[in-house]
N, C-alpha and C positions, 0 to 999 in steps of 0.2 A: 590805652583806653581812652576814647574819645567821649566828649559829652554828649555829641548829637551827631548820628551818621545818617545821612540822606541816600536812599537806594533807589534809583531810578535810571532809565535811559535818558540819554540826550538826544533829542531830535535833528533830523536834517528837515527844514520848512521850505517848501516853496509857496510863495504866496503871489498868485496871480490877480492883478487888478486891470481894469480896461486900459491903464495907463503905462503899467511896468509890470515887470517880474522880478521879484526879490527873492534871494535864497539866504536862510538865516538858521542858526542854532536856536534850539527852542527846548521846551518840556518842562514839566514840574521841576525836575531836578536841576536844570540849568538856571531858572528864576529864583528857587529856593537857594541855591548855593552862592550866587552872585548877590541876593539881599543879605544872607549872615555874613559874607565875606566883607561887607560894609560897616559890619559891626563891630565893637572892639572884641580882641581876641581873648578875653577872660574866658569864653566858652569855648572849647575847643571842638573841631569840625572835621569830617571826612566826608567826599561825596564817593559811593561807590556806583559805577555805571559801566554799560557795556556798547560797544559800537563797532562799525566795520572798520577795517586796517585804514582805509581811504578819508576817513573822518577824523582823524586824531587832532585835526588844527583846532577843532573846538575845546578839546582837552588841553592842548599846548597854551591856548589863550588863558584858560583859567589857571592854569599852573603857574603862568606867567604874573599874574596878579595876587598869589599867594594861597590859592585854593588848593588842599589837599586832594588829589583825585586818584582814585585806585580804579583802574580799568581792567576789564576783561574782555577778550575777544569774542566776537559775534560775527555770522557769516552776512549780517546786513546790519544798517544803522535804521532806526525808524524814520521813515520818509512819509511827512505827511504834505500832501496838495491842498491848499485852500485856495479856491477860485471864487472871486468876488465880483458881482454885476456892479452897475452905477449906484445901486442900493447897496450899502455895506451890510444890509441885514440878507442881502441875497447871497448866501455861502454854498458853495458845493465843497465837500470834503472828501478826501480820498486817502488812503493810506497806501502808498507803492510799495514800499518795503516794512518788513517786520525785523526786529533785532529777536534774537534767541532770549528766554527767558532768564531770570535768575536762579541759581541752583543753591541747595544747602551746603554742597561742597565749597562753593565760592565763598560762603560766608563764615566757613569755620575759623578764618583768621582774621576776622573782623569783629572788634569789641569795643560797644559803646553802650552808654547809659541808656539812650533814647535812640531807637530806630525810628527814621520818618521814610515811610513808603510812599513814594511818588510814582504810581502806575500811570501808565499811557493808556494801556489796553487791557483786557479783562485777563488775559493769562499771563502777565507779566511777572507776578509775584503769586506763587500757590498758597493754598491755605497750610499745607505741609511746611513751607518755608516760614509763613507767619508763625506758625506754633512753635517752630525750632527757634526763631529770633526771640519770643516773648519768654524764652527761659534764659536767655543772656542779657534783657535790658526790657525796658518799657517800649511799647509799640504806638506809634503816631501813624494815622493813614489819612492821606488826602483822597477821598473817594472817587474822584472824577474818572479815573482809568477804569476802575472795576464797573463801570457803567456803558463802557463802550465795547462793542463787538464788530470784528470785519468780516464781511462777507465779500468775496470777489472785488477786494479794494474800496467798497463801500463801508461807511461807518455807520453802525446803527445804535441806537439808544437802547439798552436793555437793563432788566432788573439783574441784582447783585445775585448771581445763584448760590454762592457759598458764604452769603452774609454773616448767617448766624455763626457758623464755623469759625469764620476770621474774627466778627466782633466780639466774641467770647473771649479773645486773646488780645483785644485791643485796649489801651489805656486811655489814648486821645483820638478824637475824629474831627476833622474839620469838612463840613459839607455847605453848600450853598441852598438856597430854598428851594431849586428843582431838584438837586440829589435828594434833599431830605425827603420829598415827596415820592421819588422814584423807589428809595430803598423802604421807606415806612408806609408808603400809602396814604399819608397824612398831610395836609395842607398847613394846619396850625404850627408853627416854628416850636413853641413850647411842648407841645403833645409830640411832636416828631422826636426832640430831643429826649423826652420821658421815655420814648418807645426804644431809641437807641441805648439809653441807660438800662433800661430792662434786659436789653441782651447783651450786656455787659460792659459797656464802655463807660470808663470812669469820668473823663472830662469830654463833652460833647460841645464842640463850637460851631454854631449856625450862623454863617454870613449873610446878611439881607441887602447888599448894596448900600444905596444910600440911606437906608434906615437901620443901618449900624449891624450890630450882631448880638446874639446871646450867646451865654455859657453856661451850662449846667454842669455843677460839681456838688457832689454830696448832697444831692436833693436841692440845693439852693441854684436859684436862676441870677446871673449876673447880667445886667442890660449894660451894653457896650455901646455908646454913641458913636455915629460917623462925624467926620469932621470934612468940611467942605473945601474941595480943592479950588486953586485958583483958576484953573482950567481943566478940561478933561483932553488928554493926549492920546493917551493909550492905556487899555484896561488889562491887556494881556498880562498875565503873571501876577494879577492882585491877589489871587488866593493863595499863591505860593509865597507872597512877600507877607502876608497875614500869618501864614503858619511859620515863617522864618523868624519874625518879630514875637510870635507869642511862645514859641519854644526856647529862644534865645533868653527871655525874660523868666520863664519857669525854670529853666536850667540853673538859675541864678537864686531861686528861692523867693522870686517875687510872688505875689498873690493874684490870684485869677483876674482880678478887675484891672489892677495895674497893667499885667501881661496884655488882656485885651485892648485896652486903651492904647497901649503901645503899638501894637499890632495893626490897630485901626488907623493911626498917625502914619504909621510906615506906608500903608497903602494909599493914603491921601497923597503922599509926596510921589510915590510911585505912579500914580495916574497922570501927575503932571509933566510926565515925560516919556519918550518911548524907550523900549528897550527894560532891562532888569532895574529895580532901585540901585540907585548911585548916591543917595545922600548919606547923611552921617546921623549920629546920635543927638547933635545939636539941632539939625534939621528938624527931626522927629521931635524934639522937646518943643520947638517953634511951634508946630503944629498942636502939640497938646495944650500950648498957653491961648490958643484961640477959643472961641466959644463953640462947643461942639453941637451938632444937629440932633436934636431928639425927635425924630420923625415916628409916629406909630404906624407899625407894620399893618397894612390890610391884606387879608386873605385873599 
């Protein structure tokens, strides 16, 4: 029995810029697993993933640093291509290959107190699988993948078709300001959080970038500040880092506010370098000792 199990595909990412083409592993499960692996192992963890036979190096690398990884075979590995122009906001994204969805049969031998579902595309983890896992432990969801659909290799932003069925079985959800609006139709973070709670979610985390985050639990809002990074190097995987820090704290019985602040401080350290979070608890505590930024979020 693990304290936390993350279920999600590792991606093969192709990043094209005017100056170079880089290949690297990625995905929600990738960034989440590396982040939690850098925290003390008093919280036990396992990653469950699926990828093609030729892409096992990413798993070997994870195992070599001590991450417990259970892999299932897939016909393909999720293959994202991100092409940037001179302006980094000018991005074209394609999905060149897709991995097979996870199945109930594969999860029968997996036991955890919390299942963190790191979807990349809207059909990775079915409502039936979520319902099954909810009978075995708590469900934590990063919503981003449920809002992506692939048509002819192109990625389209969509509403979450099965959201009411899945959220009824969800204990914890992490959304950013764009995802909350797509899912609920509401632009006010507090109203969006209340709507998600009405639909059955017990802990709602809404991340708001430099404005911090809000967490709604048992009808009470907790305002979590952001901590200013020394420099912003790479924001990729920040949401996954937040989830890792929050769930790691909650698994030890820490309260909501303490868990949220720890998660926010982890994100600050993550922002300061490329790749997954590589800091320590001491690094995070050093950030927590600085003056937080209480910026008011404007709708």
